FIGU-449694 format. One line per 8 residues: number of its first residue (from 0); for each residue z, y, x of C-alpha. Coordinates in steps of 0.1 Angstrom, whole numbers, plus 5000, padded with zeros to 4 digits. Example, Ala and Ser with C-alpha at 12.3 -4.5 7.8 and 13.67 -1.06 7.14 Angstrom:
// FIGU-449694
0> 5078 4955 5123; 5071 4989 5137
//
This chain:
// FIGU-449694
0> 9354 4058 0132; 9351 4079 0100; 9327 4099 0096; 9296 4114 0110; 9276 4144 0114; 9249 4142 0096; 9217 4136 0127; 9243 4112 0146
8> 9224 4099 0176; 9234 4067 0183; 9215 4057 0216; 9217 4044 0251; 9209 4053 0290; 9189 4049 0316; 9178 4067 0348; 9147 4064 0369
16> 9152 4054 0401; 9173 4027 0383; 9154 4012 0368; 9122 4015 0374; 9107 4000 0405; 9073 4002 0414; 9081 4030 0440; 9047 4028 0455
24> 9022 4020 0424; 8993 4042 0412; 9001 4073 0430; 9041 4080 0427; 9054 4093 0464; 9085 4081 0478; 9124 4100 0468; 9150 4109 0490
32> 9169 4081 0474; 9136 4058 0490; 9145 4076 0522; 9178 4072 0522; 9180 4034 0508; 9161 4024 0537; 9185 4041 0565; 9205 4009 0572
40> 9241 4010 0565; 9235 4039 0534; 9239 4015 0503; 9262 3983 0501; 9241 3953 0513; 9212 3974 0522; 9196 3972 0485; 9169 4001 0475
48> 9155 4005 0444; 9120 3991 0454; 9117 3966 0421; 9156 3975 0402; 9150 3959 0370; 9110 3962 0373; 9113 3985 0340; 9075 4004 0353
56> 9060 3968 0342; 9090 3952 0319; 9090 3983 0295; 9079 3971 0266; 9106 3948 0265; 9129 3966 0272; 9117 3991 0240; 9124 3960 0221
64> 9159 3955 0232; 9165 3986 0220; 9153 3985 0189; 9170 3952 0187; 9199 3972 0191; 9194 3995 0164; 9196 4027 0185; 9184 4064 0175
72> 9177 4081 0204; 9170 4064 0239; 9180 4087 0272; 9163 4083 0301; 9143 4101 0331; 9113 4109 0342; 9110 4102 0378; 9097 4132 0396
80> 9080 4121 0428; 9056 4099 0399; 9047 4128 0380; 9040 4150 0416; 9046 4129 0442; 9047 4157 0470; 9068 4180 0447; 9042 4211 0445
88> 9008 4209 0427; 8988 4189 0403; 9001 4160 0380; 8993 4121 0386; 8977 4116 0357; 8987 4079 0365; 9025 4085 0363; 9020 4109 0330
96> 9002 4078 0314; 9034 4060 0318; 9062 4081 0306; 9028 4086 0277; 9029 4050 0266; 9066 4047 0265; 9072 4080 0247; 9045 4071 0222
104> 9061 4028 0215; 9096 4046 0211; 9084 4067 0185; 9069 4040 0170; 9102 4022 0166; 9116 4056 0155; 9138 4057 0183; 9142 4093 0196
112> 9133 4102 0234; 9155 4123 0248; 9143 4132 0286; 9160 4140 0314; 9138 4160 0338; 9157 4155 0372; 9182 4126 0377; 9182 4126 0410
120> 9154 4112 0424; 9138 4141 0445; 9104 4139 0463; 9108 4139 0494; 9085 4164 0506; 9107 4188 0492; 9137 4174 0509; 9115 4179 0542
128> 9115 4221 0534; 9153 4223 0523; 9159 4205 0495; 9185 4214 0473; 9190 4242 0497; 9162 4259 0486; 9155 4285 0465; 9124 4276 0464
136> 9130 4238 0445; 9140 4257 0416; 9105 4273 0411; 9097 4242 0415; 9112 4222 0390; 9102 4249 0364; 9064 4242 0374; 9068 4199 0367
144> 9088 4210 0336; 9058 4226 0321; 9037 4200 0334; 9057 4176 0312; 9061 4189 0284; 9024 4194 0280; 9021 4164 0279; 9052 4147 0262
152> 9069 4177 0237; 9053 4177 0208; 9071 4138 0201; 9103 4146 0224; 9134 4146 0208; 9156 4167 0230; 9159 4180 0264; 9180 4181 0294
160> 9171 4197 0323; 9195 4182 0350; 9219 4152 0351; 9255 4162 0369; 9244 4184 0388; 9284 4190 0403; 9276 4151 0413; 9243 4153 0432
168> 9260 4181 0453; 9292 4170 0464; 9275 4133 0473; 9243 4143 0479; 9252 4179 0501; 9288 4176 0505; 9290 4143 0514; 9265 4128 0525
176> 9274 4094 0501; 9244 4097 0483; 9207 4112 0491; 9195 4136 0503; 9227 4123 0529; 9237 4160 0541; 9276 4163 0546; 9281 4199 0543
184> 9310 4204 0528; 9315 4239 0510; 9280 4248 0525; 9266 4226 0501; 9270 4252 0472; 9235 4270 0477; 9226 4236 0463; 9249 4240 0433
192> 9230 4270 0426; 9197 4265 0433; 9197 4238 0403; 9215 4260 0380; 9184 4281 0387; 9163 4254 0379; 9178 4244 0350; 9177 4287 0336
200> 9135 4291 0350; 9129 4259 0330; 9146 4266 0297; 9122 4291 0288; 9089 4267 0299; 9107 4239 0279; 9110 4264 0246; 9076 4276 0248
208> 9059 4242 0246; 9081 4225 0230; 9104 4227 0196; 9130 4198 0210; 9161 4210 0212; 9174 4220 0254; 9207 4214 0277; 9215 4201 0306
216> 9242 4169 0308; 9274 4175 0335; 9298 4145 0345; 9331 4164 0330; 9368 4157 0344; 9398 4165 0325; 9418 4175 0352; 9456 4168 0352
224> 9479 4179 0377; 9503 4155 0400; 9535 4171 0384; 9544 4203 0377; 9547 4224 0404; 9533 4252 0411; 9512 4240 0438; 9504 4209 0423
232> 9489 4233 0391; 9473 4258 0413; 9454 4226 0433; 9445 4207 0400; 9428 4243 0391; 9410 4242 0418; 9396 4211 0415; 9388 4218 0380
240> 9370 4253 0390; 9347 4226 0410; 9346 4200 0393; 9339 4216 0356; 9339 4252 0358; 9310 4263 0385; 9285 4242 0364; 9294 4257 0331
248> 9305 4294 0331; 9272 4301 0348; 9253 4283 0315; 9276 4293 0287; 9291 4325 0299; 9265 4342 0327; 9294 4343 0354; 9303 4327 0379
256> 9344 4311 0378; 9373 4329 0410; 9361 4311 0433; 9391 4329 0453; 9412 4293 0461; 9387 4284 0484; 9382 4318 0502; 9349 4328 0485
264> 9350 4364 0470; 9324 4360 0441; 9302 4390 0455; 9302 4373 0494; 9274 4348 0484; 9244 4352 0498; 9219 4328 0485; 9229 4348 0443
272> 9206 4368 0434; 9204 4399 0412; 9191 4386 0377; 9197 4350 0388; 9231 4344 0364; 9211 4361 0332; 9187 4335 0340; 9209 4308 0344
280> 9226 4315 0314; 9193 4314 0292; 9206 4299 0258; 9211 4264 0254; 9210 4241 0221; 9235 4212 0233; 9258 4206 0258; 9256 4171 0279
288> 9284 4154 0287; 9289 4123 0305; 9327 4112 0309; 9341 4081 0331; 9380 4093 0339; 9400 4123 0343; 9411 4133 0373; 9446 4133 0388
296> 9451 4168 0414; 9478 4175 0437; 9481 4197 0464; 9470 4180 0495; 9498 4174 0525; 9505 4200 0544; 9481 4223 0533; 9482 4259 0541
304> 9480 4284 0524; 9443 4296 0505; 9432 4323 0521; 9417 4355 0511; 9383 4359 0498; 9360 4367 0525; 9342 4399 0524; 9303 4385 0538
312> 9294 4367 0568; 9290 4330 0565; 9322 4323 0541; 9314 4285 0534; 9315 4278 0567; 9352 4297 0572; 9363 4288 0540; 9355 4254 0552
320> 9373 4266 0588; 9408 4280 0570; 9419 4251 0543; 9430 4218 0563; 9411 4179 0560; 9379 4183 0537; 9380 4227 0537; 9395 4218 0499
328> 9428 4224 0486; 9432 4202 0466; 9440 4163 0471; 9429 4130 0443; 9461 4112 0439; 9452 4084 0415; 9465 4076 0374; 9482 4049 0372
336> 9495 4027 0342; 9460 4026 0335; 9434 3994 0335; 9406 3999 0362; 9369 3992 0354; 9348 3968 0379; 9347 4002 0396; 9379 4010 0400
344> 9383 4038 0376; 9413 4044 0351; 9400 4030 0322; 9418 4063 0301; 9400 4067 0265; 9423 4098 0252; 9411 4117 0284; 9379 4122 0265
352> 9395 4136 0232; 9407 4160 0259; 9379 4170 0278; 9360 4183 0246; 9388 4198 0225; 9393 4214 0256; 9356 4226 0259; 9360 4237 0227
360> 9394 4263 0236; 9378 4271 0264; 9341 4281 0252; 9350 4290 0213; 9315 4299 0202; 9300 4300 0231; 9296 4262 0230; 9267 4246 0217
368> 9263 4210 0201; 9276 4184 0224; 9261 4154 0231; 9279 4122 0252; 9251 4115 0267; 9269 4089 0292; 9299 4069 0288; 9305 4033 0295
376> 9321 4009 0323; 9312 3984 0353; 9325 3951 0347; 9328 3918 0365; 9300 3903 0344; 9278 3885 0362; 9271 3855 0337; 9259 3867 0309
384> 9282 3839 0292; 9315 3864 0292; 9329 3875 0268; 9325 3913 0276; 9355 3919 0269; 9363 3944 0292; 9334 3965 0280; 9339 3957 0244
392> 9378 3975 0247; 9361 4002 0268; 9336 4018 0242; 9357 4010 0209; 9394 4025 0227; 9364 4057 0239; 9345 4055 0202; 9378 4063 0185
400> 9389 4087 0212; 9355 4103 0196; 9359 4101 0165; 9392 4118 0166; 9379 4149 0187; 9354 4148 0157; 9382 4152 0130; 9397 4182 0149
408> 9368 4201 0147; 9341 4195 0181; 9305 4197 0171; 9300 4164 0191; 9263 4153 0177; 9258 4117 0197; 9269 4091 0213; 9254 4073 0245
416> 9263 4039 0267; 9259 4040 0299; 9235 4017 0302; 9211 4001 0289; 9210 3975 0311; 9228 3962 0348; 9205 3981 0380; 9209 3996 0409
424> 9237 4016 0409; 9231 4040 0442; 9254 4039 0465; 9266 4006 0450; 9233 3993 0449; 9234 3960 0426; 9272 3955 0429; 9285 3974 0396
432> 9266 3963 0368; 9274 3988 0337; 9249 3969 0310; 9248 3961 0276; 9218 3936 0293; 9226 3913 0318; 9199 3917 0342; 9188 3883 0362
440> 9173 3907 0397; 9153 3872 0409; 9140 3873 0381; 9141 3902 0362; 9156 3880 0333; 9175 3899 0308; 9198 3884 0284; 9221 3907 0258
448> 9254 3906 0266; 9284 3904 0239; 9289 3941 0243; 9248 3947 0233; 9260 3925 0198; 9289 3946 0193; 9282 3980 0196; 9247 3969 0176
456> 9267 3954 0147; 9290 3991 0150; 9259 4012 0150; 9246 3990 0116; 9284 4001 0099; 9265 4034 0095; 9234 4024 0082
//
């Protein structure tokens, strides 16, 4: 790699439910993932996050691993049900104490805490009231943000309000493969809006309590049409709206993207109220970018022509009824000619360059500096003695693509590998291993992999 910007952050990342365990200790309340994982058939092999990596008890060991890696920053999430067991009301002191100790230990090692407020572990009590389909949940997140910032704000290096609202909406509320397991298809769109509103309400709350940069993290995917056929191009544009622009245009431009491909008129969304978009567009200091692979999109087989935008009524349900299949005007098709991760995702490093330059071109001076907040791969490295070459090659290729984007003028300020530890990988349980550090889930033992040592050496070149 070439020169990096001043203040560059090398980091690694985790999420609370995926590593902490201790789900019923020290006053923590149940989350939607506790409920979801307890339902038979929801998670591979019946796995749960009850223990996970036992980070709640072994965090000093994990901080030492980060210090040995030489990172500048650690991105982690705060477990909302550990702070407010019911998602509202006074804070749980023992929950705040845990993160207080963690942040102090990171600071002592010269590692900047990059705190994600919400990484999918909604308190179950809020889900019982409607979850992200209920507008009040946005206000509850702002209240929670104030509690966390009052305690940690003087030591946090950066804030991220939400992690991957597209994935949470789609898998949690759209098709039901993640918690809370709702299958609402296009009727899940209110969840997207309420998450973005929560972000917008949290920004000024954080701004009042902390000088640290504030942002939001999205899972972005550059979208490629399956062919030059106009129908495939239109389908790719429709998917780009749903995955990328729906969660970026309101934040950076203060407006919704054109949803006409879904038969939805922008003025026919009853859950969008006056003032919402202005709140969502509160200025941010960083845009978090999670990248794993591009998406290749074709027009759905036998699809009807897109319906005209509806003028009112239950527009989301009507749109789902009018469009064949799953109610979506696109079809995901395989990207061929590239190696696959253990998860089956294509390894396309050039997609990161394509994504970063595409964001710059699309948003221009509205685009804040970028943090690549997740990038990594699952690899079949159950044996910690494995050479781990798949992950090393993956990271090397993506770092080269990142450097090209920087050389091409994209303002990127940091790169975080997903993940520090093998962990609970949501509906895949413990079947997918993303860690730089191998975790024996029977004993909790940590063993750095070859990729850990490779990444440490790469970081050291820039010291």
